[in-house]
KOLDRENGU-718478 format. One line per 4 residues: number of its first residue (from 1); for each residue x, y, z of C-alpha. Coordinates in nm, 3 decimals, padded with zeros to 5 digits. Layout:
REM KOLDRENGU-718478
NUM> X Y Z | ...
END
This chain:
REM KOLDRENGU-718478
1> 00.000 00.000 00.000 | 00.287 00.233 00.084 | 00.440 00.169 -00.257 | 00.106 00.241 -00.429
5> 00.069 00.561 -00.230 | 00.420 00.670 -00.321 | 00.353 00.592 -00.687 | 00.029 00.791 -00.676
9> 00.203 01.083 -00.508 | 00.480 01.076 -00.767 | 00.226 01.076 -01.051 | 00.045 01.375 -00.899
13> 00.369 01.569 -00.872 | 00.450 01.487 -01.236 | 00.109 01.610 -01.348 | 00.149 01.932 -01.152
17> 00.495 01.990 -01.299 | 00.361 01.924 -01.649 | 00.075 02.168 -01.603 | 00.314 02.434 -01.478
21> 00.562 02.390 -01.760 | 00.324 02.313 -02.046 | 00.243 02.676 -02.129 | 00.613 02.754 -02.148
25> 00.679 02.462 -02.375 | 00.386 02.531 -02.605 | 00.409 02.908 -02.627 | 00.644 02.885 -02.925
29> 00.421 02.645 -03.119 | 00.366 02.803 -03.461 | 00.003 02.879 -03.543 | -00.156 02.717 -03.847
33> -00.189 03.056 -04.015 | 00.062 03.340 -04.030 | -00.087 03.649 -03.864 | -00.130 03.946 -04.093
37> -00.164 04.316 -04.026 | -00.369 04.575 -04.211 | -00.257 04.928 -04.276 | -00.577 05.130 -04.315
41> -00.510 05.461 -04.486 | -00.725 05.771 -04.465 | -00.634 06.010 -04.747 | -00.683 06.386 -04.738
45> -00.644 06.554 -05.075 | -00.567 06.914 -04.981 | -00.603 07.143 -05.280 | -00.668 07.068 -05.644
49> -00.539 06.748 -05.802 | -00.579 06.616 -06.154 | -00.767 06.289 -06.213 | -00.437 06.130 -06.320
53> -00.271 06.225 -05.991 | -00.552 06.072 -05.785 | -00.569 05.758 -05.997 | -00.193 05.717 -05.986
57> -00.182 05.723 -05.605 | -00.474 05.481 -05.568 | -00.329 05.244 -05.831 | 00.008 05.240 -05.655
61> -00.151 05.158 -05.318 | -00.352 04.880 -05.478 | -00.035 04.742 -05.639 | 00.145 04.694 -05.305
65> -00.035 04.364 -05.237 | -00.079 04.260 -05.601 | 00.144 03.954 -05.632 | -00.064 03.737 -05.864
69> 00.126 03.518 -06.107 | -00.013 03.706 -06.402 | 00.143 04.038 -06.483 | 00.494 04.149 -06.560
73> 00.798 04.140 -06.334 | 00.943 04.300 -06.135 | 00.634 04.390 -05.936 | 00.567 04.667 -05.686
77> 00.464 04.391 -05.445 | 00.820 04.250 -05.448 | 00.938 04.587 -05.316 | 00.668 04.578 -05.048
81> 00.783 04.231 -04.938 | 01.117 04.388 -04.841 | 00.919 04.629 -04.622 | 00.734 04.332 -04.467
85> 01.063 04.153 -04.399 | 01.140 04.408 -04.127 | 00.889 04.226 -03.904 | 01.137 03.937 -03.876
89> 01.349 04.139 -03.635 | 01.118 04.071 -03.341 | 01.135 03.789 -03.088 | 00.805 03.652 -03.213
93> 00.963 03.564 -03.543 | 00.952 03.197 -03.443 | 00.574 03.200 -03.481 | 00.619 03.282 -03.847
97> 00.815 02.963 -03.910 | 00.635 02.734 -04.154 | 00.604 02.375 -04.034 | 00.671 02.204 -04.368
101> 00.968 02.403 -04.495 | 01.095 02.518 -04.153 | 01.133 02.858 -04.319 | 01.064 03.188 -04.143
105> 00.812 03.402 -04.331 | 00.732 03.757 -04.230 | 00.363 03.844 -04.187 | 00.194 04.027 -04.472
109> 00.102 04.391 -04.434 | -00.215 04.456 -04.629 | -00.262 04.817 -04.733 | -00.599 04.962 -04.821
113> -00.767 05.300 -04.847 | -01.064 05.316 -04.610 | -01.139 05.687 -04.651 | -01.066 05.955 -04.910
117> -01.155 06.316 -04.836 | -01.110 06.615 -05.069 | -01.064 06.979 -04.964 | -01.020 07.173 -05.287
121> -01.094 07.508 -05.121 | -00.803 07.459 -04.877 | -00.983 07.547 -04.554 | -00.661 07.619 -04.364
125> -00.498 07.826 -04.636 | -00.224 07.774 -04.892 | 00.065 07.841 -04.652 | 00.145 07.535 -04.444
129> 00.269 07.583 -04.086 | 00.319 07.347 -03.794 | -00.015 07.465 -03.651 | -00.239 07.411 -03.952
133> -00.036 07.105 -04.047 | -00.166 06.929 -03.736 | -00.519 07.041 -03.826 | -00.478 06.870 -04.163
137> -00.376 06.549 -03.987 | -00.684 06.578 -03.763 | -00.902 06.625 -04.070 | -00.750 06.319 -04.234
141> -00.822 06.110 -03.922 | -01.181 06.229 -03.889 | -01.364 06.013 -03.638 | -01.168 05.699 -03.723
145> -00.946 05.562 -03.448 | -00.727 05.304 -03.620 | -00.621 05.467 -03.943 | -00.295 05.608 -04.070
149> -00.366 05.961 -04.192 | -00.205 06.048 -04.526 | -00.212 06.417 -04.620 | -00.148 06.492 -04.987
153> -00.068 06.856 -05.066 | -00.142 06.999 -05.410 | 00.100 07.210 -05.612 | -00.077 07.527 -05.490
157> 00.026 07.466 -05.128 | 00.350 07.619 -05.002 | 00.508 07.378 -04.757 | 00.846 07.538 -04.682
161> 00.716 07.627 -04.337 | 00.718 07.264 -04.227 | 01.051 07.177 -04.384 | 00.952 07.057 -04.729
165> 01.194 07.121 -05.015 | 01.485 07.160 -04.774 | 01.629 06.811 -04.800 | 01.288 06.662 -04.718
169> 01.020 06.574 -04.970 | 00.781 06.389 -04.739 | 00.703 06.369 -04.369 | 00.658 06.053 -04.169
173> 00.619 06.187 -03.818 | 00.408 06.212 -03.503 | 00.137 06.470 -03.440 | -00.040 06.545 -03.114
177> -00.411 06.526 -03.184 | -00.663 06.712 -02.971 | -00.859 06.478 -02.744 | -00.617 06.185 -02.784
181> -00.362 06.074 -02.525 | -00.103 05.932 -02.761 | 00.040 06.122 -03.062 | -00.055 05.980 -03.401
185> 00.187 05.882 -03.673 | 00.107 06.031 -04.011 | 00.243 06.068 -04.364 | 00.246 06.398 -04.552
189> 00.354 06.427 -04.915 | 00.353 06.718 -05.157 | 00.324 06.771 -05.529 | 00.658 06.951 -05.584
193> 00.628 07.047 -05.950 | 00.574 07.418 -05.867 | 00.750 07.475 -05.536 | 01.067 07.264 -05.567
197> 01.077 07.029 -05.868 | 01.458 07.029 -05.870 | 01.464 06.899 -05.513 | 01.169 06.659 -05.503
201> 01.072 06.571 -05.862 | 01.403 06.427 -05.983 | 01.456 06.235 -06.214 | 01.155 06.393 -06.390
205> 01.309 06.738 -06.352 | 01.667 06.866 -06.354 | 01.822 06.848 -06.007 | 01.899 07.172 -05.825
209> 02.206 07.040 -05.644 | 02.487 06.800 -05.723 | 02.531 06.625 -06.056 | 02.231 06.706 -06.274
213> 02.225 06.372 -06.452 | 01.970 06.261 -06.707 | 01.600 06.343 -06.673 | 01.316 06.115 -06.778
217> 00.951 06.133 -06.871 | 00.710 06.012 -06.601 | 00.528 05.691 -06.686 | 00.188 05.850 -06.617
221> 00.261 06.151 -06.836 | 00.242 06.389 -06.538 | 00.542 06.492 -06.329 | 00.326 06.568 -06.025
225> 00.158 06.227 -06.032 | 00.476 06.020 -06.044 | 00.657 06.247 -05.796 | 00.371 06.194 -05.550
229> 00.409 05.817 -05.586 | 00.782 05.830 -05.512 | 00.721 06.036 -05.198 | 00.426 05.824 -05.084
233> 00.627 05.505 -05.135 | 00.909 05.651 -04.925 | 00.671 05.754 -04.647 | 00.484 05.423 -04.641
237> 00.805 05.218 -04.629 | 00.954 05.430 -04.350 | 00.630 05.417 -04.151 | 00.557 05.044 -04.193
241> 00.908 04.947 -04.082 | 00.888 05.157 -03.766 | 00.882 04.927 -03.459 | 00.630 05.153 -03.284
245> 00.370 05.065 -03.545 | 00.398 04.689 -03.505 | 00.183 04.666 -03.193 | -00.113 04.816 -03.375
249> -00.058 04.600 -03.683 | -00.022 04.260 -03.516 | -00.186 04.103 -03.215 | 00.136 03.936 -03.104
253> 00.358 04.102 -02.847 | 00.659 04.220 -03.040 | 00.961 04.327 -02.839 | 01.278 04.403 -03.037
257> 01.588 04.209 -02.941 | 01.789 04.371 -02.663 | 02.159 04.320 -02.599 | 02.099 04.020 -02.371
261> 01.872 03.841 -02.613 | 02.088 03.901 -02.921 | 02.366 03.667 -02.811 | 02.230 03.365 -02.998
265> 02.043 03.556 -03.265 | 02.130 03.759 -03.570 | 02.203 04.117 -03.472 | 01.922 04.365 -03.521
269> 02.171 04.638 -03.611 | 02.108 04.565 -03.977 | 01.755 04.703 -03.935 | 01.765 05.078 -03.973
273> 01.519 05.361 -03.923 | 01.363 05.512 -04.238 | 01.502 05.252 -04.481 | 01.355 05.419 -04.791
277> 01.491 05.762 -04.698 | 01.829 05.592 -04.656 | 01.819 05.504 -05.028 | 01.695 05.840 -05.157
281> 01.755 05.895 -05.530 | 01.847 05.532 -05.587 | 01.609 05.370 -05.834 | 01.815 05.087 -05.979
285> 02.135 04.889 -05.945 | 02.457 05.078 -06.015 | 02.313 05.413 -05.904 | 02.538 05.703 -05.808
289> 02.480 06.079 -05.761 | 02.313 06.210 -06.075 | 02.239 05.860 -06.211 | 01.920 05.674 -06.122
293> 02.072 05.333 -06.172 | 01.931 05.068 -06.398 | 01.571 05.150 -06.497 | 01.361 05.099 -06.808
297> 01.197 05.336 -07.054 | 00.869 05.247 -07.220 | 00.939 05.250 -07.597 | 00.589 05.382 -07.671
301> 00.533 05.649 -07.406 | 00.894 05.726 -07.315 | 00.801 05.692 -06.947 | 01.065 05.574 -06.698
305> 00.983 05.284 -06.466 | 01.136 05.006 -06.260 | 00.833 04.802 -06.153 | 00.487 04.690 -06.255
309> 00.156 04.713 -06.073 | -00.209 04.632 -06.130 | -00.345 04.640 -06.486 | 00.013 04.630 -06.622
313> 00.076 04.985 -06.498 | 00.437 05.100 -06.473 | 00.585 05.282 -06.172 | 00.918 05.433 -06.076
317> 00.959 05.363 -05.704 | 01.249 05.432 -05.467 | 01.488 05.170 -05.339 | 01.474 05.047 -04.982
321> 01.742 04.928 -04.741 | 01.741 04.549 -04.735 | 01.840 04.423 -04.386 | 01.949 04.086 -04.527
325> 02.196 04.216 -04.787 | 02.273 04.539 -04.596 | 02.235 04.738 -04.916 | 01.971 04.930 -05.109
329> 01.728 04.682 -05.265 | 01.626 04.780 -05.615 | 01.359 04.623 -05.837 | 01.612 04.613 -06.125
END
């Protein structure tokens, strides 16, 4: 009887130990489906834009997740996959490991426009300041709580007051919104064809500084439309790779590696802040100041491009810092 009692006691202890340790052992079990995040954009068109400019922006956003087999390569979506790869830097990257191939796959970031608002009369004036800039962000947010506000400024708006055209062609920053505890991250881009085409519309316009290089025709036929896409692409890539945004995109707790954790893992130093800004004015392999790098020119329209999107549309998009190769990733 004593032996039976001892055996029973031992079994109970084993069960208790198992129950205590089971959650720790199973917490790294990969889920059957890779978790995805959605980047909901709320667009504010401030000023007057041409139909081509509006269509161009919407078509580019739609192209980010267009990776169907049909269509021409390279695709805009291949560029966006480099943006998505930045999610692999977090400790939760083990949950993205596929069971069959034992390969780590970053979660997808789906981008969609959930709201588009037009203010052609420019309620806050044509001169942009820090004060009315925040009001534009508030207008873009509206009454929506989980959107990324994107403010698009027309060619009539003067944006020097907030730093545009002085080494910066787009803003990806934080704004303190009235009635909200936490500041909101936003993107602001500008049609530069009037205010500073030499600074922010290259290579569709002669550069103001440095080697002038060759200029090209925009694929859409409008300098403002294709310049807006380049700036928007830069802002989206810089924003979506920002660690602060990950919590709102994915349900998983995502804590970047610290110095103690990095001992047995690949260093996170290869992940940089603002990876698209890092590769400004690089559009193809072999680029150097004044030279875009390897791109293509449509033989019919003369438009310059380096990637394809929905409906066989052609885009010229900026390069992005690839954390795996530690260099600027280019579509071509």
